[in-house]
Structures are given as structure tokens and as C-alpha cells.
C-alpha positions, 0 to 999 in steps of 0.5 A: 722120627728116627733122628728124634729118638737118636737125639733123645738117646744121645741126650740121656747118655750125656745126662748119665755121663755128666751125672756120674762125673757130678757124683764123683766130683761130690766126694772129691770136692768135699773130701779133698783139699782145695790145693788138690795135690795136698791135704788139709794139714799141709801147705802147697809150695809154689813148686808143688811140694806139700809140707805140714802147715806148721812148717810155714813161716818157721824160719826154715826153707822146708819147700826148697824154693823158700816159698813157705818163708815168703809173706811171713811179715808183710802188710795187708795189701801185699798178700799174694793171690795164693795166700790172700788172708792177712792175719794181723792189723799191721805187719803179720803173715799171710795164709791160704784163704781155705784155712780161714774157719777150718778149725786150726788157729794158723794166725797167732791172734786166732782171727782166721777162726773168728766170725765163722758161721757154719753154712751146712747148706753148702758143704765144703772141704773146710767144713768137713775138716773143721768138724773132724778137727773138733772131734779129735780135740774132743776125743783127745780131752777125754784123757784124764790126766789126774788118773794114775792109770786108766787115763783114757777111761773104759772105752779106750779101744773105741777111743784109739780107733777114733783118734786113728780115723780123726787123723791117721798120722796122729797115732803115728806122730804122737808116739807117747800118746799111742804108747800110753793108749796101747799100754792101757789097752794091754792092761785092760785085757790083762785085767780081764784075763786075771778074772777069767779064761779067754774062753769067757771073753765074748767074741765081740770083745775080742773083735774090739781088742783086735781092732784097737790093737791094730791101730795102736801097733799091738800084734793081735796074733802074739799078745803075750802068748795069746793069738786073739785072731786065731781064737776068734777064727776058731769060734767063727768056724764053730758057729752057724751065725756070726756077728758081721762086726766079728768078721770085719775085725778078722778081715782087718787082721788079715784073716783069709775069708772062706766061701762059708764066711761069705755065706754067713755074712750074706745070710746075716744081711738078709735074715737079720730081723733085729731092732737095729738090723740096718746097723747089722746089714751095714756091717755086713757089707763092710765085712763083705767089701773087706773080703772082696779086696783080699788076694784070691778073691772069693767074693765079687764086688758086683754082688754087693750091689743088690745089698747096698740098694736095700740100705739106700731104701732106708734113707729118710727125706731129711737125709738120715737113716734111722739115727745118727749112728746108723746114718754114719754106718750106712755111709761107711758101707757105701764109701767102702763098697762103691767108688762113685755116689749113687745119687739116683738112690741115695743123697750122700750130701744130704746125709752128710749135712745132717751128720754135721748138724748133729755135732755138739758144741764141745766137738763130739757127736753126742758120745764116744760110740757116735763119734767113733762111727762118724769120724771115718765118714768125715774122711770118706773111709770106713772101718774096713780101713783099720790096719797096722800099716803105719806101725814100725814096731810093737810098742807094748811093755807087757811086764810093766802092764803086768806090774800094774795088773798085780797092783789092781784092786780086788781079791788077792792070793799069796803064792810062793814061787821057788827055783831049786837048782841042782839035784841036791838043791845047791841053790835056792831062790823063793819069792812070795807073791800077792797076785790077783785070784785065779791068775795063771802061773805063766802070768805069775812067772812074768810078774816074778821076772819083773820083780827079780831078773834072776827069775827071767825065763825063756820058753818055746811053744807047743800047740800054742802054749808056752813050755819053759826051757831056760830060767835064770839063763840056765837052759835044759841040757839034754846031753847031761840029762838036766831039765827044768821040772815044774812041781807043786807042794804044800811044804818044802818037803820033797816027798810032797812034790807033785810033778806038773806036766801041763803048760804054766799057762794052764796052771792056776795056783790056789791060795797059799800054794807053793810052786817050784821050778826045779833044775835037775836030772831027769829020772830016766837018766839016773 
């Protein structure tokens, strides 16, 4: 009897071990290339070097052993075992069998993408890759080339993140596309700031811009003179409840989490009773997972297990969780928080099959929002993977964005901006500008500098606000007591001047108002 129990225990232990191996291999099998070392967009050379698949048969020895230039013009019966698919009918190249029906036309004739039947019952890496490639293609075609501005539409932020997750090298390698999207994002936020203060922009909107800025290489902590991350952190600290998506954006931007942040997220998970509460719970797990990966960890991944188990209980028999969007978010949460699939409590493979079946003929998953949530899943990633690590330098030309901002439709005000230089106004320069109503004087100054380089200026910051110390390459001169002073006036008469001591960012001129920066001796030096 004792031998029977020992044998039974050994059998269960063996079953458990192999179950874990199978579960782990599920993700490896689906999300890694058949070549093991190389990704789907790459060709594995005979020396195990990985090159981009477009570099095969390009006339150059990219592999180093010339294996990429072999079998590029041969007969069908001469294709080797590692490249068995023949592209043509006479002399043509041989390609990997895994490249057939993967969404990429590797043969000039395109016959590697013909007679392709989707077998969703048998998930394969090529099936996942093809779905991602088609979604990328659909997302890219959202661009309206006939539009002078706003080519990417009103949801440009989600499009930026979607392109990032469809292929994280896409925004890095296609610099012109990244710059264009970054420019439109910048202009989009500038347009909102022209109509209202940053305090009037919601926290979820700020989170939206922070995530999009990160993937398009805009620094959200130094956008213009605004610290979007600092502004969002200030709001989070002032509230008892915080939307988990807001916390996730802060974490993606590198903001250190506190114990109070963790308490808020845990509370949001358990107390959320809204109609779409499963979405909120998945986002809370993503934010907590991000927190657990920070230095000086204040939250242990082990504590997430109880939360993820709640999500797993909501899977339907067909593999979905409520709907396509929620299924994608739950899978993101599980991918981020668990290194291995928990097949006993959640069928990831069945969920993935349902997601793939939801892909439309045009490559989308129904709309931008669904595609935005699904694309990370197709790379076994999540919104936690949003970062700016691929960026080398910031790309935004803010002055160009401001010029377009000044040309936008809507109510315009006329404002005069003058430079007076010298105690006796020995040199004067004046611009009359047509600007969007309620624009701050700082933005007007930037616009003026873009129109006339003689209005170029430099500033320092105090309490996060810009203060001018140099205009037209003329700096404050404390030894001689000469400084730049800002005045407002309704006429050119000096007796009507009113000194302004606030930062230009806090000054909003009225229609037909005249503002003057006067370089002169301070009254205390006379």
C-alpha cells in the first residue's frame, strides 16, 4: 500500500512537472519563430547569424558565410531542406517553409501567400505573425495622405501605440513616419492647450498623451515647458480613487510608486462595480505588475496571484472574457504578471483562437480601440511594455507645431508684441499677430520667434514656469542693472504701461492688447 501511494505521488508530481513544461512551451511555441534564435522578420544564416528577411538574395553577403545568397536562382528540385519552398516555375529562389502564408510576400510572384487557409484550431507562430502583419498594414493605411495636417486622424495616440506593438522596430526604422506621428501628437495637444488650461485636460487624456509620447520619442516630462508626468502625479496624490490606466501611464514614464499607490490600485480592483469592471481589474493588475518591476520593490508579484485568479474565473467556455477588448486586456494582464500559463484555471490558447477569429478581412479587429488592445497580445506583451528605450533623441520641432497651431480654424485675437531696447527706446520692433483666442503669451512669444528670428529668446524656470532672461541675443546684465521687463499697455504711451511680474506662461492677453518686453535699467539702479 505504501508503494502504491508513493507511486501515485510520483505520478502526480511528474504530471505537474510536464504540465508546467507544456504550459511554458505553449507561449514559446506560439510567440517564437521556428528558427528559435531569429524572429519572424529575420532569416537564420547557416552560421546562426540573424539578418532581416529582405536581406536574403539582395546580392550582398549579409550573413558573412554567403548562405543568404545561395539558392537565389535555382531549379525547384534543388531547394535545400532548410529552404524547401520554391518561389517560381523555372529558375527562382528558395525560401523557408515557415514563410509560406505568413502575411509577407517573400516571392516576387507572391505565390508564397496563395492558397492559404487559416487553421485556427492549430495555432502556429506563422498564424500569429500573419495576424500581426495584417493589423499593422490596416493601421498604417489609416493615414490619409490627402490631408494637409491630421493625416492620422483624431485617435493618433492609440495609432502610435498600435504601430509600436505591431513591430517595435517600425517606429524606430521608419523615422519619417514616427516624426510625422510625433508632430501630429504635439500639435493635437497644443491645440487643446490653446483652448483651455492644462488643469482642464482630464487625467485619462494626460495618460493617453504620456503613453503615446513615450513610443514616439517625445519627453512627457519636458513637453514645451510642461511636465505632464508631474501634473498627473500631482492629481493622483490629491485623489482617493485613481483610474488604473492613469497609474499605468505614470509607471511607464518611470514614476516611482508609493505604498499609497499600491493601496489605491488594490482597492480599485476589489471595489470596482462598474459595468466594465473586468477591464478595470485587468488594468489594475497591469499597473501593479509594472510597480513590482520597479527598483526598490514595494509590491511583490506573489500578491498578484489572488487578483489574477479572479480574472480567470470570468472566462467563458468558448475562451472569451465578456468581449474581444476585455479578452485582450485579460490576456495582457496574464502575460505581464505570470511567466507561465495557468492551464488549470485559464485556457490561453482558446482565448487566442477567439481573438484571431475576430480579425476582419481588412486586417483590423473591428476598430482602432480593439486593434490597440489586441496587438500587444499578438507579441505576448502588454501595455506595461510601453517605453522610450528605442529612442535616441527627441524629434519634435515645437515651433513648426506652433505655426500650424496659429493657422488652425477657430476664433482669433489680434495681439501686438513689441521689443523696446534701451532706456530711451533707441530700438523698437513690433509684430502684430493673429493668434487663437486665449493663447498664453509664452506661446505667442514662441510663435513670434518662429516668424522673426529677432524675437528669439531664452528662459530659465522657477517653480516649473518660464522666466525670460534673454531676447534677440541680449541678456540680462546685472552689473549694469539692465534687465528685460514685461509690460502691458493699450497704447504706445509709456504712462499707460503696467508691469507684469508673472511668468509669460501665466499671462493670457486679451483681444487687441499690446504687450512689451522692454530692456532697460531697473528702477532700483537709477
